[in-house]
C-alpha positions as protocol buffer text, in pm:
chain_id: "A"
residue {
  index: 1
  type: HIS
  ca { x: -1280 y: 2779 z: -2167 }
}
residue {
  index: 2
  type: LEU
  ca { x: -1002 y: 2954 z: -1986 }
}
residue {
  index: 3
  type: TYR
  ca { x: -1054 y: 2759 z: -1665 }
}
residue {
  index: 4
  type: GLN
  ca { x: -1061 y: 2420 z: -1862 }
}
residue {
  index: 5
  type: GLN
  ca { x: -734 y: 2505 z: -2016 }
}
residue {
  index: 6
  type: VAL
  ca { x: -592 y: 2535 z: -1664 }
}
residue {
  index: 7
  type: LEU
  ca { x: -731 y: 2195 z: -1563 }
}
residue {
  index: 8
  type: ASP
  ca { x: -641 y: 2015 z: -1865 }
}
residue {
  index: 9
  type: ALA
  ca { x: -268 y: 2164 z: -1832 }
}
residue {
  index: 10
  type: ALA
  ca { x: -238 y: 1998 z: -1505 }
}
residue {
  index: 11
  type: ALA
  ca { x: -452 y: 1675 z: -1547 }
}
residue {
  index: 12
  type: ASN
  ca { x: -156 y: 1469 z: -1704 }
}
residue {
  index: 13
  type: GLN
  ca { x: 87 y: 1591 z: -1436 }
}
residue {
  index: 14
  type: TYR
  ca { x: -81 y: 1476 z: -1108 }
}
residue {
  index: 15
  type: PRO
  ca { x: -214 y: 1127 z: -1056 }
}
residue {
  index: 16
  type: GLU
  ca { x: -528 y: 1053 z: -874 }
}
residue {
  index: 17
  type: LEU
  ca { x: -514 y: 1028 z: -520 }
}
residue {
  index: 18
  type: HIS
  ca { x: -665 y: 694 z: -367 }
}
residue {
  index: 19
  type: LEU
  ca { x: -751 y: 580 z: 2 }
}
residue {
  index: 20
  type: GLN
  ca { x: -420 y: 386 z: 37 }
}
residue {
  index: 21
  type: THR
  ca { x: -218 y: 697 z: -92 }
}
residue {
  index: 22
  type: MET
  ca { x: -358 y: 926 z: 172 }
}
residue {
  index: 23
  type: THR
  ca { x: -315 y: 668 z: 452 }
}
residue {
  index: 24
  type: GLY
  ca { x: 45 y: 573 z: 380 }
}
residue {
  index: 25
  type: GLU
  ca { x: 160 y: 230 z: 517 }
}
residue {
  index: 26
  type: THR
  ca { x: -129 y: 177 z: 731 }
}
residue {
  index: 27
  type: ASP
  ca { x: -388 y: -76 z: 680 }
}
residue {
  index: 28
  type: ALA
  ca { x: -692 y: 141 z: 580 }
}
residue {
  index: 29
  type: THR
  ca { x: -895 y: -138 z: 454 }
}
residue {
  index: 30
  type: ALA
  ca { x: -924 y: -279 z: 810 }
}
residue {
  index: 31
  type: LEU
  ca { x: -1131 y: 14 z: 914 }
}
residue {
  index: 32
  type: PHE
  ca { x: -1303 y: 172 z: 612 }
}
residue {
  index: 33
  type: HIS
  ca { x: -1320 y: 150 z: 223 }
}
residue {
  index: 34
  type: THR
  ca { x: -1412 y: 324 z: -75 }
}
residue {
  index: 35
  type: VAL
  ca { x: -1361 y: 276 z: -477 }
}
residue {
  index: 36
  type: ALA
  ca { x: -1368 y: 663 z: -507 }
}
residue {
  index: 37
  type: SER
  ca { x: -1050 y: 892 z: -562 }
}
residue {
  index: 38
  type: VAL
  ca { x: -961 y: 1261 z: -590 }
}
residue {
  index: 39
  type: PRO
  ca { x: -846 y: 1386 z: -924 }
}
residue {
  index: 40
  type: GLY
  ca { x: -495 y: 1504 z: -910 }
}
residue {
  index: 41
  type: VAL
  ca { x: -547 y: 1842 z: -1043 }
}
residue {
  index: 42
  type: PHE
  ca { x: -738 y: 1906 z: -712 }
}
residue {
  index: 43
  type: THR
  ca { x: -462 y: 1853 z: -474 }
}
residue {
  index: 44
  type: ARG
  ca { x: -236 y: 2083 z: -288 }
}
residue {
  index: 45
  type: GLN
  ca { x: 55 y: 1957 z: -499 }
}
residue {
  index: 46
  type: ALA
  ca { x: -113 y: 2039 z: -830 }
}
residue {
  index: 47
  type: TRP
  ca { x: -216 y: 2397 z: -686 }
}
residue {
  index: 48
  type: GLU
  ca { x: 118 y: 2497 z: -584 }
}
residue {
  index: 49
  type: GLY
  ca { x: 337 y: 2301 z: -845 }
}
residue {
  index: 50
  type: GLN
  ca { x: 131 y: 2423 z: -1185 }
}
residue {
  index: 51
  type: VAL
  ca { x: -234 y: 2554 z: -1136 }
}
residue {
  index: 52
  type: ARG
  ca { x: -137 y: 2867 z: -958 }
}
residue {
  index: 53
  type: GLN
  ca { x: 124 y: 2971 z: -1196 }
}
residue {
  index: 54
  type: ALA
  ca { x: -110 y: 2892 z: -1482 }
}
residue {
  index: 55
  type: ILE
  ca { x: -396 y: 3117 z: -1350 }
}
residue {
  index: 56
  type: ASP
  ca { x: -111 y: 3388 z: -1309 }
}
residue {
  index: 57
  type: THR
  ca { x: -1 y: 3348 z: -1662 }
}
residue {
  index: 58
  type: ILE
  ca { x: -367 y: 3355 z: -1803 }
}
residue {
  index: 59
  type: ALA
  ca { x: -407 y: 3671 z: -1605 }
}
residue {
  index: 60
  type: GLU
  ca { x: -97 y: 3848 z: -1733 }
}
residue {
  index: 61
  type: ALA
  ca { x: -188 y: 3755 z: -2080 }
}
residue {
  index: 62
  type: ARG
  ca { x: -518 y: 3944 z: -2009 }
}
residue {
  index: 63
  type: ARG
  ca { x: -312 y: 4242 z: -1904 }
}
residue {
  index: 64
  type: GLU
  ca { x: -115 y: 4233 z: -2208 }
}
residue {
  index: 65
  type: GLU
  ca { x: -397 y: 4250 z: -2419 }
}
residue {
  index: 66
  type: ILE
  ca { x: -574 y: 4535 z: -2244 }
}
residue {
  index: 67
  type: ASP
  ca { x: -240 y: 4718 z: -2284 }
}
residue {
  index: 68
  type: TRP
  ca { x: -263 y: 4668 z: -2655 }
}
residue {
  index: 69
  type: VAL
  ca { x: -607 y: 4789 z: -2676 }
}
residue {
  index: 70
  type: LEU
  ca { x: -545 y: 5097 z: -2457 }
}
residue {
  index: 71
  type: SER
  ca { x: -261 y: 5200 z: -2675 }
}
residue {
  index: 72
  type: ASP
  ca { x: -486 y: 5217 z: -2987 }
}
residue {
  index: 73
  type: ASN
  ca { x: -806 y: 5318 z: -2806 }
}
residue {
  index: 74
  type: GLN
  ca { x: -797 y: 5559 z: -2487 }
}
residue {
  index: 75
  type: THR
  ca { x: -1111 y: 5395 z: -2345 }
}
residue {
  index: 76
  type: GLU
  ca { x: -1164 y: 5241 z: -1983 }
}
residue {
  index: 77
  type: ILE
  ca { x: -1183 y: 4852 z: -1977 }
}
residue {
  index: 78
  type: ALA
  ca { x: -1510 y: 4725 z: -1776 }
}
residue {
  index: 79
  type: THR
  ca { x: -1386 y: 4616 z: -1428 }
}
residue {
  index: 80
  type: GLU
  ca { x: -1509 y: 4259 z: -1487 }
}
residue {
  index: 81
  type: LEU
  ca { x: -1253 y: 4223 z: -1760 }
}
residue {
  index: 82
  type: THR
  ca { x: -928 y: 4338 z: -1564 }
}
residue {
  index: 83
  type: PRO
  ca { x: -684 y: 4095 z: -1495 }
}
residue {
  index: 84
  type: GLU
  ca { x: -729 y: 4097 z: -1126 }
}
residue {
  index: 85
  type: VAL
  ca { x: -1083 y: 3997 z: -1152 }
}
residue {
  index: 86
  type: LEU
  ca { x: -1018 y: 3732 z: -1398 }
}
residue {
  index: 87
  type: ARG
  ca { x: -768 y: 3569 z: -1165 }
}
residue {
  index: 88
  type: GLU
  ca { x: -996 y: 3605 z: -860 }
}
residue {
  index: 89
  type: ARG
  ca { x: -1262 y: 3425 z: -1084 }
}
residue {
  index: 90
  type: LEU
  ca { x: -1048 y: 3161 z: -1178 }
}
residue {
  index: 91
  type: VAL
  ca { x: -906 y: 3089 z: -831 }
}
residue {
  index: 92
  type: GLU
  ca { x: -1267 y: 3074 z: -672 }
}
residue {
  index: 93
  type: ARG
  ca { x: -1390 y: 2823 z: -935 }
}
residue {
  index: 94
  type: TYR
  ca { x: -1089 y: 2618 z: -866 }
}
residue {
  index: 95
  type: PHE
  ca { x: -1127 y: 2595 z: -510 }
}
residue {
  index: 96
  type: GLN
  ca { x: -1512 y: 2540 z: -545 }
}
residue {
  index: 97
  type: ASP
  ca { x: -1432 y: 2236 z: -738 }
}
residue {
  index: 98
  type: TYR
  ca { x: -1149 y: 2125 z: -533 }
}
residue {
  index: 99
  type: ALA
  ca { x: -1378 y: 2135 z: -214 }
}
residue {
  index: 100
  type: SER
  ca { x: -1637 y: 1942 z: -409 }
}
residue {
  index: 101
  type: ALA
  ca { x: -1379 y: 1689 z: -515 }
}
residue {
  index: 102
  type: TRP
  ca { x: -1273 y: 1612 z: -177 }
}
residue {
  index: 103
  type: LEU
  ca { x: -1619 y: 1608 z: -17 }
}
residue {
  index: 104
  type: ASP
  ca { x: -1750 y: 1370 z: -270 }
}
residue {
  index: 105
  type: PHE
  ca { x: -1452 y: 1123 z: -203 }
}
residue {
  index: 106
  type: LEU
  ca { x: -1473 y: 1162 z: 185 }
}
residue {
  index: 107
  type: ASN
  ca { x: -1864 y: 1115 z: 183 }
}
residue {
  index: 108
  type: SER
  ca { x: -1812 y: 779 z: 0 }
}
residue {
  index: 109
  type: LEU
  ca { x: -1624 y: 633 z: 279 }
}
residue {
  index: 110
  type: ARG
  ca { x: -1776 y: 348 z: 469 }
}
residue {
  index: 111
  type: TRP
  ca { x: -1685 y: 170 z: 782 }
}
residue {
  index: 112
  type: ASN
  ca { x: -1625 y: -198 z: 772 }
}
residue {
  index: 113
  type: GLN
  ca { x: -1889 y: -386 z: 985 }
}
residue {
  index: 114
  type: ALA
  ca { x: -1759 y: -586 z: 1256 }
}
residue {
  index: 115
  type: SER
  ca { x: -1886 y: -947 z: 1310 }
}
residue {
  index: 116
  type: SER
  ca { x: -1779 y: -979 z: 1671 }
}
residue {
  index: 117
  type: LEU
  ca { x: -1680 y: -797 z: 1995 }
}
residue {
  index: 118
  type: SER
  ca { x: -1307 y: -926 z: 1912 }
}
residue {
  index: 119
  type: ASP
  ca { x: -1348 y: -748 z: 1563 }
}
residue {
  index: 120
  type: VAL
  ca { x: -1462 y: -420 z: 1727 }
}
residue {
  index: 121
  type: ILE
  ca { x: -1166 y: -431 z: 1981 }
}
residue {
  index: 122
  type: ASP
  ca { x: -913 y: -496 z: 1691 }
}
residue {
  index: 123
  type: GLN
  ca { x: -1083 y: -199 z: 1496 }
}
residue {
  index: 124
  type: LEU
  ca { x: -1069 y: 29 z: 1787 }
}
residue {
  index: 125
  type: THR
  ca { x: -719 y: -51 z: 1867 }
}
residue {
  index: 126
  type: LEU
  ca { x: -597 y: 14 z: 1507 }
}
residue {
  index: 127
  type: MET
  ca { x: -814 y: 306 z: 1502 }
}
residue {
  index: 128
  type: THR
  ca { x: -639 y: 479 z: 1797 }
}
residue {
  index: 129
  type: ASP
  ca { x: -261 y: 363 z: 1742 }
}
residue {
  index: 130
  type: VAL
  ca { x: -54 y: 673 z: 1728 }
}
residue {
  index: 131
  type: ARG
  ca { x: 201 y: 512 z: 1481 }
}
residue {
  index: 132
  type: GLN
  ca { x: -49 y: 288 z: 1269 }
}
residue {
  index: 133
  type: SER
  ca { x: -387 y: 444 z: 1279 }
}
residue {
  index: 134
  type: PRO
  ca { x: -547 y: 489 z: 935 }
}
residue {
  index: 135
  type: LEU
  ca { x: -772 y: 751 z: 1082 }
}
residue {
  index: 136
  type: ILE
  ca { x: -493 y: 970 z: 1210 }
}
residue {
  index: 137
  type: ALA
  ca { x: -318 y: 933 z: 879 }
}
residue {
  index: 138
  type: LEU
  ca { x: -607 y: 1034 z: 677 }
}
residue {
  index: 139
  type: MET
  ca { x: -680 y: 1328 z: 905 }
}
residue {
  index: 140
  type: ASN
  ca { x: -321 y: 1443 z: 859 }
}
residue {
  index: 141
  type: THR
  ca { x: -359 y: 1412 z: 485 }
}
residue {
  index: 142
  type: LEU
  ca { x: -681 y: 1608 z: 513 }
}
residue {
  index: 143
  type: ALA
  ca { x: -519 y: 1875 z: 723 }
}
residue {
  index: 144
  type: TYR
  ca { x: -245 y: 1920 z: 439 }
}
residue {
  index: 145
  type: GLN
  ca { x: -466 y: 1933 z: 153 }
}
residue {
  index: 146
  type: GLY
  ca { x: -718 y: 2144 z: 331 }
}
residue {
  index: 147
  type: GLN
  ca { x: -494 y: 2436 z: 372 }
}
residue {
  index: 148
  type: ALA
  ca { x: -402 y: 2465 z: -13 }
}
residue {
  index: 149
  type: GLY
  ca { x: -412 y: 2828 z: -96 }
}
residue {
  index: 150
  type: THR
  ca { x: -351 y: 2960 z: 243 }
}
residue {
  index: 151
  type: ARG
  ca { x: -212 y: 3310 z: 249 }
}
residue {
  index: 152
  type: SER
  ca { x: -97 y: 3532 z: 528 }
}
residue {
  index: 153
  type: GLN
  ca { x: -268 y: 3852 z: 597 }
}
residue {
  index: 154
  type: ALA
  ca { x: -199 y: 4125 z: 367 }
}
residue {
  index: 155
  type: LEU
  ca { x: 44 y: 4392 z: 464 }
}
residue {
  index: 156
  type: ALA
  ca { x: -201 y: 4668 z: 403 }
}
residue {
  index: 157
  type: ASP
  ca { x: -451 y: 4503 z: 655 }
}
residue {
  index: 158
  type: SER
  ca { x: -186 y: 4493 z: 895 }
}
residue {
  index: 159
  type: LEU
  ca { x: -88 y: 4837 z: 865 }
}
residue {
  index: 160
  type: VAL
  ca { x: -448 y: 4944 z: 910 }
}
residue {
  index: 161
  type: ARG
  ca { x: -485 y: 4702 z: 1213 }
}
residue {
  index: 162
  type: SER
  ca { x: -165 y: 4859 z: 1371 }
}
residue {
  index: 163
  type: ALA
  ca { x: -307 y: 5205 z: 1339 }
}
residue {
  index: 164
  type: GLN
  ca { x: -633 y: 5103 z: 1504 }
}
residue {
  index: 165
  type: LYS
  ca { x: -444 y: 4943 z: 1789 }
}
residue {
  index: 166
  type: LEU
  ca { x: -272 y: 5277 z: 1852 }
}
residue {
  index: 167
  type: ILE
  ca { x: -591 y: 5467 z: 1862 }
}
residue {
  index: 168
  type: THR
  ca { x: -753 y: 5219 z: 2091 }
}
residue {
  index: 169
  type: GLN
  ca { x: -455 y: 5062 z: 2291 }
}
residue {
  index: 170
  type: ASP
  ca { x: -659 y: 5007 z: 2604 }
}
residue {
  index: 171
  type: LYS
  ca { x: -893 y: 4780 z: 2444 }
}
residue {
  index: 172
  type: VAL
  ca { x: -651 y: 4553 z: 2293 }
}
residue {
  index: 173
  type: PRO
  ca { x: -604 y: 4189 z: 2438 }
}
residue {
  index: 174
  type: MET
  ca { x: -256 y: 4100 z: 2535 }
}
residue {
  index: 175
  type: ILE
  ca { x: -266 y: 3824 z: 2258 }
}
residue {
  index: 176
  type: ASP
  ca { x: -424 y: 3915 z: 1939 }
}
residue {
  index: 177
  type: GLN
  ca { x: -540 y: 3578 z: 1785 }
}
residue {
  index: 178
  type: LEU
  ca { x: -596 y: 3719 z: 1449 }
}
residue {
  index: 179
  type: ALA
  ca { x: -287 y: 3898 z: 1380 }
}
residue {
  index: 180
  type: GLN
  ca { x: -112 y: 3626 z: 1200 }
}
residue {
  index: 181
  type: ALA
  ca { x: -431 y: 3418 z: 1121 }
}
residue {
  index: 182
  type: PRO
  ca { x: -380 y: 3277 z: 741 }
}
residue {
  index: 183
  type: ARG
  ca { x: -660 y: 3281 z: 518 }
}
residue {
  index: 184
  type: SER
  ca { x: -757 y: 3021 z: 272 }
}
residue {
  index: 185
  type: PRO
  ca { x: -1029 y: 2968 z: 12 }
}
residue {
  index: 186
  type: LEU
  ca { x: -1099 y: 2643 z: 170 }
}
residue {
  index: 187
  type: ASP
  ca { x: -1165 y: 2804 z: 498 }
}
residue {
  index: 188
  type: ALA
  ca { x: -1551 y: 2760 z: 451 }
}
residue {
  index: 189
  type: THR
  ca { x: -1523 y: 2373 z: 363 }
}
residue {
  index: 190
  type: PHE
  ca { x: -1214 y: 2250 z: 561 }
}
residue {
  index: 191
  type: GLY
  ca { x: -1244 y: 2505 z: 856 }
}
residue {
  index: 192
  type: PRO
  ca { x: -1453 y: 2274 z: 1091 }
}
residue {
  index: 193
  type: LEU
  ca { x: -1215 y: 1968 z: 1019 }
}
residue {
  index: 194
  type: LEU
  ca { x: -889 y: 2194 z: 1090 }
}
residue {
  index: 195
  type: THR
  ca { x: -1053 y: 2335 z: 1417 }
}
residue {
  index: 196
  type: LEU
  ca { x: -1119 y: 1959 z: 1520 }
}
residue {
  index: 197
  type: LEU
  ca { x: -750 y: 1880 z: 1437 }
}
residue {
  index: 198
  type: GLY
  ca { x: -651 y: 2179 z: 1618 }
}
residue {
  index: 199
  type: LYS
  ca { x: -518 y: 2339 z: 1324 }
}
residue {
  index: 200
  type: ASP
  ca { x: -766 y: 2606 z: 1284 }
}
residue {
  index: 201
  type: PRO
  ca { x: -627 y: 2974 z: 1200 }
}
residue {
  index: 202
  type: GLN
  ca { x: -781 y: 3111 z: 1510 }
}
residue {
  index: 203
  type: GLY
  ca { x: -540 y: 2889 z: 1723 }
}
residue {
  index: 204
  type: GLN
  ca { x: -784 y: 2908 z: 2009 }
}
residue {
  index: 205
  type: ALA
  ca { x: -715 y: 2730 z: 2329 }
}
residue {
  index: 206
  type: ASP
  ca { x: -1050 y: 2630 z: 2442 }
}
residue {
  index: 207
  type: ASN
  ca { x: -1062 y: 2333 z: 2692 }
}
residue {
  index: 208
  type: ASP
  ca { x: -1407 y: 2248 z: 2597 }
}
residue {
  index: 209
  type: ARG
  ca { x: -1353 y: 2255 z: 2245 }
}
residue {
  index: 210
  type: LEU
  ca { x: -1404 y: 1917 z: 2058 }
}
residue {
  index: 211
  type: SER
  ca { x: -1086 y: 1778 z: 1928 }
}
residue {
  index: 212
  type: LEU
  ca { x: -973 y: 1456 z: 1765 }
}
residue {
  index: 213
  type: GLN
  ca { x: -720 y: 1398 z: 2051 }
}
residue {
  index: 214
  type: ALA
  ca { x: -1006 y: 1402 z: 2295 }
}
residue {
  index: 215
  type: PHE
  ca { x: -1234 y: 1167 z: 2103 }
}
residue {
  index: 216
  type: LEU
  ca { x: -935 y: 910 z: 2047 }
}
residue {
  index: 217
  type: THR
  ca { x: -858 y: 922 z: 2424 }
}
residue {
  index: 218
  type: ARG
  ca { x: -1205 y: 830 z: 2504 }
}
residue {
  index: 219
  type: VAL
  ca { x: -1204 y: 544 z: 2244 }
}
residue {
  index: 220
  type: THR
  ca { x: -896 y: 405 z: 2400 }
}
residue {
  index: 221
  type: ARG
  ca { x: -1063 y: 402 z: 2724 }
}
residue {
  index: 222
  type: LEU
  ca { x: -1365 y: 215 z: 2598 }
}
residue {
  index: 223
  type: ARG
  ca { x: -1159 y: -42 z: 2410 }
}
residue {
  index: 224
  type: LEU
  ca { x: -943 y: -121 z: 2748 }
}
residue {
  index: 225
  type: LYS
  ca { x: -1309 y: -178 z: 2890 }
}
residue {
  index: 226
  type: LEU
  ca { x: -1412 y: -395 z: 2600 }
}
residue {
  index: 227
  type: GLN
  ca { x: -1086 y: -588 z: 2636 }
}
residue {
  index: 228
  type: GLN
  ca { x: -1152 y: -657 z: 2978 }
}
residue {
  index: 229
  type: VAL
  ca { x: -1482 y: -793 z: 2912 }
}
residue {
  index: 230
  type: SER
  ca { x: -1341 y: -1012 z: 2623 }
}
residue {
  index: 231
  type: ASN
  ca { x: -1055 y: -1162 z: 2846 }
}
residue {
  index: 232
  type: ALA
  ca { x: -1280 y: -1232 z: 3114 }
}
residue {
  index: 233
  type: PRO
  ca { x: -1340 y: -1608 z: 3223 }
}
residue {
  index: 234
  type: ASP
  ca { x: -1719 y: -1588 z: 3102 }
}
residue {
  index: 235
  type: PRO
  ca { x: -1721 y: -1312 z: 2845 }
}
residue {
  index: 236
  type: GLN
  ca { x: -2092 y: -1354 z: 2792 }
}
residue {
  index: 237
  type: GLU
  ca { x: -2172 y: -1315 z: 3155 }
}
residue {
  index: 238
  type: MET
  ca { x: -1940 y: -1014 z: 3180 }
}
residue {
  index: 239
  type: THR
  ca { x: -2079 y: -863 z: 2856 }
}
residue {
  index: 240
  type: GLN
  ca { x: -2433 y: -896 z: 2975 }
}
residue {
  index: 241
  type: ALA
  ca { x: -2307 y: -727 z: 3331 }
}
residue {
  index: 242
  type: LEU
  ca { x: -2170 y: -437 z: 3116 }
}
residue {
  index: 243
  type: ALA
  ca { x: -2503 y: -394 z: 2930 }
}
residue {
  index: 244
  type: GLN
  ca { x: -2715 y: -398 z: 3250 }
}
residue {
  index: 245
  type: THR
  ca { x: -2480 y: -140 z: 3420 }
}
residue {
  index: 246
  type: VAL
  ca { x: -2507 y: 76 z: 3116 }
}
residue {
  index: 247
  type: PHE
  ca { x: -2890 y: 56 z: 3114 }
}
residue {
  index: 248
  type: GLN
  ca { x: -2870 y: 146 z: 3467 }
}
residue {
  index: 249
  type: GLY
  ca { x: -2645 y: 444 z: 3416 }
}
residue {
  index: 250
  type: LYS
  ca { x: -2368 y: 309 z: 3637 }
}
residue {
  index: 251
  type: SER
  ca { x: -2122 y: 257 z: 3350 }
}
residue {
  index: 252
  type: VAL
  ca { x: -2098 y: 559 z: 3132 }
}
residue {
  index: 253
  type: ASP
  ca { x: -1772 y: 486 z: 2912 }
}
residue {
  index: 254
  type: LEU
  ca { x: -1989 y: 379 z: 2641 }
}
residue {
  index: 255
  type: THR
  ca { x: -2252 y: 599 z: 2624 }
}
residue {
  index: 256
  type: GLN
  ca { x: -2035 y: 902 z: 2676 }
}
residue {
  index: 257
  type: THR
  ca { x: -1816 y: 801 z: 2416 }
}
residue {
  index: 258
  type: GLN
  ca { x: -2102 y: 765 z: 2190 }
}
residue {
  index: 259
  type: SER
  ca { x: -2225 y: 1102 z: 2257 }
}
residue {
  index: 260
  type: TYR
  ca { x: -1886 y: 1274 z: 2204 }
}
residue {
  index: 261
  type: GLY
  ca { x: -1878 y: 1094 z: 1870 }
}
residue {
  index: 262
  type: SER
  ca { x: -2205 y: 1220 z: 1773 }
}
residue {
  index: 263
  type: LEU
  ca { x: -2110 y: 1573 z: 1878 }
}
residue {
  index: 264
  type: VAL
  ca { x: -1771 y: 1556 z: 1679 }
}
residue {
  index: 265
  type: ALA
  ca { x: -1974 y: 1434 z: 1370 }
}
residue {
  index: 266
  type: ALA
  ca { x: -2233 y: 1722 z: 1395 }
}
residue {
  index: 267
  type: SER
  ca { x: -1961 y: 1998 z: 1448 }
}
residue {
  index: 268
  type: LEU
  ca { x: -1824 y: 1927 z: 1121 }
}
residue {
  index: 269
  type: GLY
  ca { x: -2149 y: 2048 z: 960 }
}
residue {
  index: 270
  type: ALA
  ca { x: -2404 y: 1903 z: 698 }
}
residue {
  index: 271
  type: GLU
  ca { x: -2133 y: 1885 z: 413 }
}
residue {
  index: 272
  type: TRP
  ca { x: -1926 y: 1654 z: 628 }
}
residue {
  index: 273
  type: ASN
  ca { x: -2237 y: 1444 z: 746 }
}
residue {
  index: 274
  type: GLY
  ca { x: -2128 y: 1105 z: 561 }
}
residue {
  index: 275
  type: ILE
  ca { x: -1765 y: 1104 z: 676 }
}
residue {
  index: 276
  type: GLY
  ca { x: -1861 y: 1229 z: 1009 }
}
residue {
  index: 277
  type: HIS
  ca { x: -2114 y: 954 z: 1056 }
}
residue {
  index: 278
  type: THR
  ca { x: -1855 y: 700 z: 903 }
}
residue {
  index: 279
  type: LEU
  ca { x: -1574 y: 770 z: 1119 }
}
residue {
  index: 280
  type: PHE
  ca { x: -1691 y: 906 z: 1450 }
}
residue {
  index: 281
  type: VAL
  ca { x: -2051 y: 760 z: 1501 }
}
residue {
  index: 282
  type: GLN
  ca { x: -2046 y: 413 z: 1330 }
}
residue {
  index: 283
  type: PRO
  ca { x: -1747 y: 259 z: 1514 }
}
residue {
  index: 284
  type: LEU
  ca { x: -1921 y: 319 z: 1849 }
}
residue {
  index: 285
  type: ASP
  ca { x: -2246 y: 202 z: 1719 }
}
residue {
  index: 286
  type: GLU
  ca { x: -2071 y: -125 z: 1622 }
}
residue {
  index: 287
  type: ALA
  ca { x: -1938 y: -152 z: 1955 }
}
residue {
  index: 288
  type: TRP
  ca { x: -2272 y: -113 z: 2135 }
}
residue {
  index: 289
  type: GLN
  ca { x: -2428 y: -363 z: 1892 }
}
residue {
  index: 290
  type: ARG
  ca { x: -2158 y: -625 z: 1974 }
}
residue {
  index: 291
  type: VAL
  ca { x: -2220 y: -563 z: 2349 }
}
residue {
  index: 292
  type: LEU
  ca { x: -2605 y: -552 z: 2325 }
}
residue {
  index: 293
  type: GLN
  ca { x: -2659 y: -874 z: 2104 }
}
residue {
  index: 294
  type: PRO
  ca { x: -2531 y: -1131 z: 2337 }
}
residue {
  index: 295
  type: SER
  ca { x: -2657 y: -937 z: 2633 }
}
residue {
  index: 296
  type: ALA
  ca { x: -3012 y: -936 z: 2483 }
}
residue {
  index: 297
  type: ALA
  ca { x: -2970 y: -1318 z: 2424 }
}
residue {
  index: 298
  type: GLY
  ca { x: -2871 y: -1367 z: 2781 }
}
residue {
  index: 299
  type: LEU
  ca { x: -3122 y: -1142 z: 2931 }
}
residue {
  index: 300
  type: ASN
  ca { x: -3410 y: -1314 z: 2717 }
}
residue {
  index: 301
  type: SER
  ca { x: -3274 y: -1643 z: 2852 }
}
residue {
  index: 302
  type: GLN
  ca { x: -3307 y: -1535 z: 3208 }
}
residue {
  index: 303
  type: TRP
  ca { x: -3650 y: -1387 z: 3128 }
}
residue {
  index: 304
  type: GLN
  ca { x: -3746 y: -1739 z: 3019 }
}
residue {
  index: 305
  type: ARG
  ca { x: -3609 y: -1919 z: 3310 }
}
residue {
  index: 306
  type: ALA
  ca { x: -3732 y: -1658 z: 3592 }
}
residue {
  index: 307
  type: ILE
  ca { x: -4070 y: -1562 z: 3443 }
}
residue {
  index: 308
  type: VAL
  ca { x: -4200 y: -1746 z: 3151 }
}
residue {
  index: 309
  type: ARG
  ca { x: -4163 y: -2106 z: 3257 }
}
residue {
  index: 310
  type: ASP
  ca { x: -4302 y: -2034 z: 3580 }
}
residue {
  index: 311
  type: TRP
  ca { x: -4583 y: -1845 z: 3429 }
}
residue {
  index: 312
  type: GLN
  ca { x: -4657 y: -2134 z: 3193 }
}
residue {
  index: 313
  type: SER
  ca { x: -4618 y: -2412 z: 3471 }
}
residue {
  index: 314
  type: ALA
  ca { x: -4877 y: -2208 z: 3692 }
}
residue {
  index: 315
  type: PHE
  ca { x: -5126 y: -2087 z: 3438 }
}
residue {
  index: 316
  type: ALA
  ca { x: -5122 y: -2300 z: 3143 }
}
residue {
  index: 317
  type: GLY
  ca { x: -5444 y: -2505 z: 3098 }
}
residue {
  index: 318
  type: ARG
  ca { x: -5606 y: -2303 z: 3386 }
}
residue {
  index: 319
  type: TYR
  ca { x: -5923 y: -2046 z: 3390 }
}
residue {
  index: 320
  type: PRO
  ca { x: -5942 y: -1795 z: 3261 }
}
residue {
  index: 321
  type: PHE
  ca { x: -5647 y: -1873 z: 3009 }
}
residue {
  index: 322
  type: ALA
  ca { x: -5826 y: -2193 z: 2909 }
}
residue {
  index: 323
  type: GLU
  ca { x: -6170 y: -2324 z: 2915 }
}
residue {
  index: 324
  type: THR
  ca { x: -6142 y: -2546 z: 3196 }
}
residue {
  index: 325
  type: ALA
  ca { x: -6281 y: -2597 z: 3555 }
}
residue {
  index: 326
  type: SER
  ca { x: -5941 y: -2581 z: 3703 }
}
residue {
  index: 327
  type: ASP
  ca { x: -5898 y: -2206 z: 3812 }
}
residue {
  index: 328
  type: ALA
  ca { x: -5566 y: -2023 z: 3814 }
}
residue {
  index: 329
  type: SER
  ca { x: -5432 y: -1918 z: 4158 }
}
residue {
  index: 330
  type: LEU
  ca { x: -5548 y: -1554 z: 4258 }
}
residue {
  index: 331
  type: PRO
  ca { x: -5247 y: -1500 z: 4463 }
}
residue {
  index: 332
  type: MET
  ca { x: -5002 y: -1583 z: 4205 }
}
residue {
  index: 333
  type: LEU
  ca { x: -5204 y: -1362 z: 3955 }
}
residue {
  index: 334
  type: GLY
  ca { x: -5163 y: -1077 z: 4200 }
}
residue {
  index: 335
  type: GLN
  ca { x: -4777 y: -1121 z: 4199 }
}
């Protein structure tokens, strides 16, 4: 009942967030789409502008009620009824629903299917454009919204850590990455994404760590390769040649980028499975399909010309493939 009061009070003050709002002036519908939205009450603006204060007000009202009761009856109030616990429970419930609202929205996103290699190139070009990318704009929005409720380390914790350092000074690393690490009730949900964006609290500098920037760099490299194929005098022949080099393990841009995208999606965890596949796996699958389809047609045509027609002319109507006195050539069968 108290929790619902908090939501109801903020619901009319903050509008729903739609995909277009999250991606600003970029052309999001050129890459992905959804009809879902995020309730305005579950946004960082609502938390900082009203919800946090509303929860504090409710907790303070509980404190006044307790003070009034204690003035007449000198009994201890159960721990679960204290203002601090009430506030903690309301905040925990709010951010659970906050995370669920964003996950529901994000996992509803669907990548637009490309109908040609040219469409794939256009999508990858927009996707990696630093100024116009809807993907980058969306990620920036998620980085902001995913850090709602972040609070710096408590002073008491800092004092304890300082005392521990004095005692074990020889064991302390030169840079303490946890010293200023902010904490957020959304860490469990948004933590993997913030790590991918390089905005994780730990601030780790691991060159082998997966990152959005590294993914976009690989996609750009692949897009340039596909553009070269598309601009060739005979695009189908070059597409077929590209597919053959991929099969032979000589051209690795496409397969390595696909593998990296799959790793990025997996790193987000099961909760983000839908959006991970939509944004980091499907675009590259589309690229491979647009390369593979014309290549498969060309390879089939070559197979028909080089193998099937010669086979039919040499063996059609001959024994043992037909009941006839004319035998098939054994040397040709041996080939």
